[in-house]
C-alpha positions in Angstrom: -19.4 49.4 34.0 -16.6 47.7 32.4 -13.4 46.9 34.2 -10.3 45.1 32.9 -9.9 41.5 33.8 -6.9 39.2 33.8 -5.5 37.5 31.8 -6.2 39.9 29.0 -8.5 39.1 26.1 -10.3 42.1 24.5 -13.8 40.5 24.5 -13.4 39.2 28.1 -11.9 42.3 29.5 -14.8 44.4 28.0 -17.6 42.5 29.9 -19.3 43.9 32.8 -18.1 42.4 36.0 -21.2 40.5 36.8 -21.1 39.0 33.2 -17.4 38.0 33.5 -17.8 36.4 36.9 -20.7 34.2 35.6 -18.7 33.1 32.6 -15.3 32.7 34.4 -16.4 29.6 36.2 -16.8 27.7 32.8 -13.4 28.8 31.4 -10.2 27.0 31.8 -6.7 28.1 30.8 -5.0 25.8 27.9 -1.6 25.8 26.3 -1.5 26.5 22.6 1.5 25.1 21.0 3.1 26.1 17.9 1.6 24.3 14.7 -1.2 22.7 16.8 -4.2 22.3 14.9 -7.4 23.7 16.9 -9.8 22.3 14.6 -10.0 21.0 10.9 -12.6 21.6 8.3 -16.1 20.2 8.6 -16.1 19.7 12.2 -18.7 20.6 14.9 -16.8 22.5 17.7 -17.4 21.9 21.2 -15.2 24.6 22.6 -14.6 28.3 21.9 -11.1 29.7 22.5 -10.3 33.1 23.8 -6.5 33.9 22.8 -4.5 35.5 25.6 -0.9 35.6 24.2 -1.3 33.4 21.3 -2.3 33.7 17.6 -4.3 31.2 15.7 -4.4 31.4 12.1 -7.5 30.6 10.0 -6.8 28.7 6.7 -8.9 28.0 3.7 -7.8 24.4 2.6 -8.0 23.2 -0.9 -8.7 19.5 -2.1 -5.2 19.0 -3.0 -4.0 20.1 0.5 -2.7 23.4 -0.4 -3.9 26.2 1.9 -3.7 29.9 2.4 -4.6 32.3 5.4 -7.8 34.1 5.5 -7.5 35.8 8.9 -5.7 35.5 12.2 -7.0 35.7 15.6 -5.3 36.9 18.7 -6.1 38.4 22.1 -8.8 40.8 20.4 -11.1 37.8 19.6 -12.4 34.2 19.7 -12.1 31.2 17.9 -15.3 29.5 17.1 -17.4 32.5 16.3 -18.9 30.8 13.1 -20.5 28.4 15.2 -22.6 31.3 17.1 -23.8 32.6 13.8 -25.5 29.5 12.8 -22.8 27.7 11.0 -23.4 23.8 11.3 -19.8 23.1 10.8 -16.5 24.8 10.1 -15.2 25.6 6.8 -11.5 26.3 7.6 -8.6 25.1 9.4 -7.4 26.7 12.6 -3.8 26.3 13.4 -1.7 27.9 16.2 0.6 30.5 14.4 2.4 31.7 17.7 2.4 29.7 20.7 0.8 30.9 24.0 -2.3 30.5 26.0 -5.9 30.8 25.6 -9.1 30.5 27.8 -11.5 27.6 26.6 -15.2 27.8 27.1 -17.8 25.3 25.9 -19.5 26.7 23.0 -22.9 25.7 24.5 -22.1 28.1 27.5 -21.2 30.9 25.0 -24.0 30.3 22.8 -26.5 30.7 25.9 -24.7 33.8 26.8 -25.0 35.2 23.3 -28.7 34.5 23.2 -29.2 36.6 26.4 -28.7 39.5 24.2 -26.5 41.5 26.6 -22.9 42.8 26.5 -21.3 39.6 25.2 -23.4 39.6 22.2 -22.7 43.1 21.2 -19.3 42.5 21.4 -19.2 39.3 19.3 -21.3 41.0 16.7 -18.9 43.8 16.5 -15.8 41.4 16.4 -17.6 39.3 13.7 -17.8 42.4 11.6 -14.1 43.2 12.1 -13.0 39.6 11.2 -15.1 39.6 7.9 -13.3 42.9 7.1 -9.9 41.1 7.6 -11.1 38.3 5.6 -12.2 40.3 2.8 -8.9 42.4 2.7 -6.8 39.5 2.9 -8.4 37.8 -0.2 -7.7 41.1 -2.1 -4.2 41.6 -0.8 -3.2 38.0 -1.9 -4.5 38.6 -5.3 -3.1 42.1 -5.9 0.1 42.7 -3.9 3.6 41.4 -3.8 4.8 38.6 -1.4 7.0 41.2 0.6 3.8 43.3 1.0 1.8 40.4 2.1 4.4 39.5 4.5 4.8 42.8 6.0 1.0 43.1 6.4 1.1 39.6 8.2 3.8 40.5 10.4 2.2 43.9 11.4 -1.2 42.1 12.2 0.7 39.6 14.2 2.7 42.3 16.3 -0.8 44.0 17.1 -1.7 40.9 18.9 1.5 39.9 20.7 3.3 41.4 23.7 6.7 40.9 22.0 8.4 41.8 18.9 9.6 38.2 18.2 7.9 35.2 17.1 9.0 31.7 16.1 8.0 31.0 12.5 9.5 28.7 9.8 9.6 29.3 6.2 7.4 26.5 5.4 4.7 27.9 8.1 5.0 31.3 6.5 4.5 29.7 3.1 1.4 28.0 4.1 0.0 31.0 5.8 0.5 33.2 2.6 -0.3 30.4 0.2 2.9 30.7 -1.7 5.8 28.5 -2.5 8.6 28.3 0.0 11.2 29.8 -2.4 9.0 33.0 -2.5 8.7 33.2 1.2 12.5 32.9 1.6 13.0 35.6 -1.0 10.6 37.9 0.8 12.3 37.2 4.1 15.5 37.8 2.6 14.5 41.2 1.1 13.0 42.5 4.5 16.2 41.5 6.2 18.6 43.2 3.8 16.4 46.3 4.3 16.9 46.1 8.0 13.3 45.5 8.8 13.6 42.2 10.4 16.0 39.6 11.7 15.4 36.0 11.0 17.5 33.4 12.6 17.0 29.9 13.8 13.2 30.2 13.0 12.9 33.5 14.9 11.6 36.5 13.5 12.5 39.7 15.2 10.8 42.9 14.0 13.5 45.7 14.1 11.8 48.4 12.3 7.9 48.6 12.6 7.5 52.0 11.0 9.7 50.7 8.0 7.3 47.5 7.8 4.3 50.1 7.7 5.8 51.8 4.8 6.5 48.9 2.8 3.1 47.1 3.5 0.4 47.8 1.0 -2.8 49.6 2.3 -4.4 46.5 3.4 -2.8 46.5 6.8 -4.0 50.1 7.2 -7.6 49.3 6.2 -7.7 46.3 8.7 -6.5 48.2 11.5 -8.7 51.1 10.9 -11.9 48.8 11.0 -10.7 47.0 14.1 -10.0 50.4 15.9 -13.5 51.5 14.8 -15.4 48.4 16.0 -13.0 47.3 18.9 -11.7 50.6 20.3 -8.3 50.1 22.1 -7.5 46.6 20.9 -4.1 45.4 20.4 -0.7 45.8 22.0 1.0 48.8 20.8 
């Protein structure tokens, strides 16, 4: 039988009590500060991070330094899952998008648990499939949809993983996430503000009309949300 555990992370909270107690001894709570880099490309990770109330963005980084977001990870998932799937090193950059806290566990410990073939393995495999769906849909969205639609999708995915409707975010950080020029981001933020969907002041975005964002967003948000709901029933804050 699974029972909720605190602090909340979907994967950890859906473990059987005995499994959670066994793993909790190897966890430590860590602060995740806005814009902190959790890992860079090409590194061998030592820890896995289970976000509690923060969001980490996974970025694809080009040789010239340009980057674009390929996925976000919040309290529904874990940072470092690629290492469990046999990757020798990371191929993306992980950067804190919204500050908060996470639970850190040695990857060796998590890998041992994965190899046991129990509840954690099943959860991680379902999460990996959901994450792949998000990566795939993000690539299509970045190619085919407007910056306003991409921004709406991005805000909605973030809201699903946060207990609040406000987030600290600069134009520059948004531009890096979406892989567009800052001028394009500023214009998109202005359009969402003029439409009464968000308020943006002093680096803080407040979502005023979630339903309006869902109407403005392309189909990509709904596709990703549906897949997460299917694979991780009950995930998210709303």
